[in-house]
N, C-alpha and C positions, 0 to 999 in steps of 0.2 A: 478481478476483471480489469483488463487494461483499457486505458483511455484511448479513444480514437485519435489518430494523428491530427495535428492542427493543420487547417488549410490556410491559415494566415502565415504570410511570409515573416521572417524575423525582422525586427525593427531596423537592424543595421543594413539590410539588403539594398534598400533604395539609396543609401549613401555610397554604395559601390558604383552607382550609375554615373560615370564620369569618363572623361577622356584623359589618357595617360600617354606620355612619350615613352616608347617601349624599346627595350633591347631584346630581340628575339634571336637566340643562339641557334645557328645552323651552319652548314658548310658554306653558304652563299651570302647570307645577309645577317646584319646584326641590329639595325635600327628600324623603327617604325612608329606607328600610332595604334593604340588599342582603345576602343570605346565600348563601354558596357552600358546597356539600356535597361531600365526597369520597366518591363512590359506589363500589359493589362492583365496577364495571368499571375502577377505578383512574383515574377522570377526575373532573373537576368538573362539577357541575350546580348549579342554584340557584333561588332565588325572590327576589322583590323586591316592595316596596310603596311607594306614594307617595300623597299627598293632592292632590286636585283639587276645588276648589269645595266643600270640606267633606266629600267622599266619598273612600273609600279605593279605590285601584286596585291590584290584585294581578297579578303576572306571573310567568313562569317563564323560567329560563335553561336551555338544553339544548345538546347537541352541543358542549360546550366542548372545545376542542383546544389543545394546547400550540403557541404561536406563536413562542416564544423563551424565553430564561432569565427566569423569573418572569412570563411573559406568556401569556395565554390569549385565545382568540377564541371567543365563544359566540353562540348564536342566542337572541334575546329574543322573547317573545310576551305580549301583554296585550290588553285590549279595544280598544285603539287601533290595533293592528296587530302587525307583526313586523319584525325586522331583525337587525343584527349589532352586538355589543358586543365591543370589543377592550380588554383590561385589562392593565395592567402593575403588579405588586405591588412595594412598596418592599422593600429588602433584609431588613428585619426583619418584614415582613408587617403593619405597623401601619397601612398605608394602601394605597390603589390609585388610579391615575389611568387613566381610560378615555375612549373615544370611542364613540358609538353613531350608527348610521344607520338610517333606515327603509328597508325593502325597496323597491327600485326608485328610490331617491332618492340624490343625491350629497351633500346637506348632512350635516355631522357636528356632533354636540353633545357636551358634556362629561358624563361620568358618573364621579364621584370618590367615594371613601369613606375614612372614618376608623374604625379598629378599635373595636368595642364589646365583642365577646365572641369569644374564640378557640375553635376547634374545637367548634361548638355541638351538632352532631347527626351521628352516624355513619350513620344509616339513610337519609339522602338526602331528596329533596323529597317523597316519599310522606307524610312526617310533617307537611308544610306544608299546612294546610287554609285554603282561601279563606274569609274571613268572609262570612256571609250577612246579608242585610238583616233587621232585626227584623220579626217578624210583626205585622200590624196587625189589630185586632179591631174 
């Protein structure tokens, strides 16, 4: 008889809840910020931003699932589309290396990060507010 799967998140998962300066490979942008949150369901969610042509693009990371030791697989979504992000954290959580794909496409791109701030916010992505365009008069 097999044991029921554990509902407890791995001990390392909360250590990934941090803000990272990111390099997100694509045809238009390379730099940004990625923040992972350790949510109340004991999993990771997140938010990210990067600059394209002088404008800020904001996106969300959701449905992050443990894929291995210090590895998570998340769904990303922003104004350009959606897809999958697979991330592997370093042993001290000072960085991550990841690969992302667009939904329905096979091409993979790098999404890597260096630690900026550890354990930023316990409340999760509801605290992350997308910037608005300034009002014009």
